[in-house]
C-alpha positions in Angstrom: -13.6 29.7 77.1 -15.8 29.8 74.1 -18.9 32.1 73.9 -21.3 29.2 74.0 -19.9 28.0 77.4 -19.8 31.6 78.6 -23.4 32.3 77.9 -24.4 29.0 79.4 -22.5 29.7 82.6 -24.2 33.1 82.8 -27.6 31.6 82.5 -28.6 33.1 79.2 -30.8 30.1 78.2 -30.8 26.5 77.2 -28.1 25.2 74.8 -30.5 25.5 71.9 -31.5 29.0 72.9 -27.9 30.0 73.1 -27.3 28.8 69.5 -30.4 30.7 68.5 -29.1 33.9 70.1 -25.9 33.6 68.1 -27.5 32.7 64.8 -30.0 35.6 65.2 -27.1 38.1 65.6 -28.0 39.1 69.1 -24.6 38.6 70.8 -21.6 41.0 70.7 -18.2 40.8 72.3 -16.4 44.2 72.7 -18.9 45.7 70.3 -18.3 43.1 67.5 -21.0 40.7 66.4 -20.3 37.1 67.3 -22.3 34.3 65.6 -20.0 31.2 66.1 -20.4 29.2 69.3 -16.7 28.4 69.2 -15.6 32.1 69.3 -13.2 32.7 72.3 -14.1 35.1 75.1 -12.0 36.3 78.0 -13.1 37.5 81.5 -12.2 41.1 80.6 -14.4 41.1 77.5 -17.6 43.0 77.3 -20.3 40.5 76.3 -23.8 41.8 75.5 -27.0 40.1 74.4 -29.6 42.4 72.7 -27.3 45.3 73.6 -27.6 44.5 77.3 -24.6 43.5 79.4 -24.6 39.8 80.4 -24.7 39.8 84.2 -25.9 36.3 85.0 -29.6 37.4 85.2 -31.7 34.7 83.6 -34.5 35.7 81.3 -38.0 35.0 82.5 -40.4 32.6 80.7 -43.7 32.2 82.4 -47.0 30.3 81.8 -50.2 31.8 83.3 -53.6 30.2 83.9 -55.5 33.4 83.1 -58.8 34.1 84.8 -61.8 35.1 82.7 -62.2 38.9 82.5 -58.5 39.5 83.0 -56.4 41.7 80.6 -53.1 40.6 79.2 -51.4 43.8 80.5 -48.3 43.1 82.6 -48.6 46.4 84.5 -48.8 45.3 88.1 -50.9 48.5 88.9 -53.6 47.6 86.4 -56.6 45.9 88.1 -57.7 42.6 86.6 -54.5 42.1 84.6 -51.9 39.4 84.5 -49.5 42.0 86.0 -51.6 42.2 89.1 -51.0 38.4 89.7 -47.2 38.7 89.8 -45.2 38.3 92.9 -42.9 41.1 94.1 -39.8 39.6 92.5 -41.3 39.2 89.0 -42.9 42.7 89.1 -39.5 44.3 88.6 -39.1 42.6 85.2 -40.3 44.2 82.0 -42.5 41.3 81.1 -44.7 41.1 78.0 -47.6 38.6 77.3 -48.1 36.8 74.0 -51.2 38.9 73.2 -53.6 36.4 71.8 -56.1 35.4 74.5 -59.0 38.0 75.0 -60.7 38.9 78.2 -63.7 36.6 77.4 -61.5 33.5 77.5 -59.5 31.8 80.3 -56.5 29.4 80.3 -53.0 29.2 79.0 -51.1 32.5 78.3 -47.3 32.9 77.8 -45.3 35.9 79.1 -41.6 36.7 79.0 -39.1 39.5 79.2 -37.4 38.0 76.0 -39.4 39.6 73.2 -37.4 37.6 70.6 -38.7 34.4 72.3 -42.3 35.6 72.0 -41.8 36.5 68.4 -40.2 33.1 67.6 -43.0 31.3 69.3 -45.7 33.4 67.5 -43.9 32.6 64.2 -44.5 28.9 64.7 -48.3 29.5 64.4 -49.1 26.8 66.9 -52.5 25.2 67.2 -54.6 26.2 70.2 -56.6 23.6 72.0 -59.8 25.0 73.5 -62.4 23.4 75.8 -65.8 24.4 77.0 -68.9 22.7 78.5 -72.6 22.6 77.5 -75.3 22.2 80.1 -77.0 19.4 78.2 -76.1 16.1 76.6 -75.1 16.4 73.0 -73.6 13.6 70.8 -72.6 15.7 67.9 -72.2 19.3 66.8 -72.3 19.3 63.0 -71.9 23.1 62.8 -68.4 22.8 64.3 -67.5 19.8 62.1 -68.4 21.8 59.0 -66.5 24.9 60.2 -63.1 25.1 58.6 -61.9 27.2 61.6 -61.5 23.9 63.5 -58.8 21.4 62.6 -60.2 18.8 65.1 -63.5 18.6 67.1 -64.3 16.2 70.0 -67.7 16.0 71.6 -67.9 14.1 74.9 -71.3 13.7 76.5 -71.7 12.9 80.2 -75.1 11.2 80.8 -74.5 11.1 84.6 -74.0 14.9 85.0 -76.1 15.9 82.0 -73.3 17.9 80.4 -71.2 17.8 77.3 -67.5 18.7 77.0 -66.4 20.2 73.7 -62.7 20.2 72.8 -61.4 21.7 69.6 -58.1 22.6 67.9 -57.7 25.8 65.8 -55.1 28.2 64.4 -57.7 31.0 64.1 -58.2 31.8 67.8 -60.4 34.8 67.3 -62.9 33.1 65.0 -62.9 29.9 67.1 -63.7 31.7 70.3 -66.5 33.7 68.7 -68.1 30.4 67.5 -67.7 28.6 70.8 -69.0 31.6 72.8 -72.1 31.5 70.7 -72.9 27.9 71.3 -76.4 27.2 72.8 -76.4 26.1 76.5 -72.8 27.1 76.9 -72.0 26.5 80.6 -69.0 28.5 81.9 -66.0 30.0 80.0 -64.0 28.8 77.0 -60.6 27.8 78.2 -57.3 27.3 76.3 -55.8 24.1 77.6 -52.9 23.7 75.2 -50.8 25.8 72.9 -48.8 23.7 70.4 -46.7 21.3 72.4 -47.4 23.0 75.7 -50.3 21.9 77.9 -51.8 23.7 80.8 -50.9 21.6 83.9 -53.8 20.2 85.9 -52.2 21.5 89.1 -51.8 25.1 87.9 -54.9 26.7 89.3 -56.7 29.7 87.8 -55.0 33.0 88.6 -51.6 31.4 89.2 -48.4 31.0 87.1 -45.1 29.2 87.0 -41.8 29.3 85.0 -41.4 27.2 81.9 -39.0 24.3 82.0 -36.1 24.3 79.6 -37.6 21.5 77.5 -40.9 23.5 77.2 -39.0 26.6 76.1 -37.1 24.6 73.4 -40.3 22.9 72.2 -42.2 26.2 71.9 -39.4 27.8 69.9 -39.6 25.0 67.3 -36.7 23.4 65.5 -33.5 25.3 64.9 -32.2 24.9 61.4 -29.1 22.7 61.1 -29.3 22.2 64.9 -27.5 18.9 65.9 -30.2 18.6 68.6 -28.2 20.7 71.1 -24.7 19.4 70.9 -22.7 19.3 74.2 -21.1 22.6 75.1 -17.5 22.9 74.0 -14.6 24.0 76.3 
């Protein structure tokens, strides 16, 4: 069979991810670099990805709803860390978080044992969507509208509950969080509710996580150059 089919059968990623593995020079057969999806591979061949033998073990791609005050460390022995939230099965994997959401914020964080995936996602420079609440009714926040840190600002007052929801989009997460955390009458934490095309599911409670779906992985990776939108696997 060809190497594309082989890697698919051994659960090395989505069709688009497999093409990315090949194009990034991360696949070898019997020590030789293979970059064509049509290259032939036999059962006796030694196939490796990132210099690790292909065994059928699927890489992990996780989305966390990080609690406020929690570190991004994936060490399960570290208190108040993402690692401490992992179940027993996931704890044996050398996971790494996309290190961009500080302890002061809550919400969406990505983690994976595929560091190339995390690097590819970070290279996309996705927009973060942040949300917070004010304990008063406000119809506009001119200081945010005038701040070039924010690409989009929405202020939603709630007369019934006497609160205001503020939603912003930014590529400068550090500066944006500092500004939002300094807002007068801030009520509760600042939360990241979306990262690029990925939204935090409404049913993913704080301090929990789930695996990413294949379409979410592909969307986060961004387009693959000259990709025929994931052509069917060849025999």
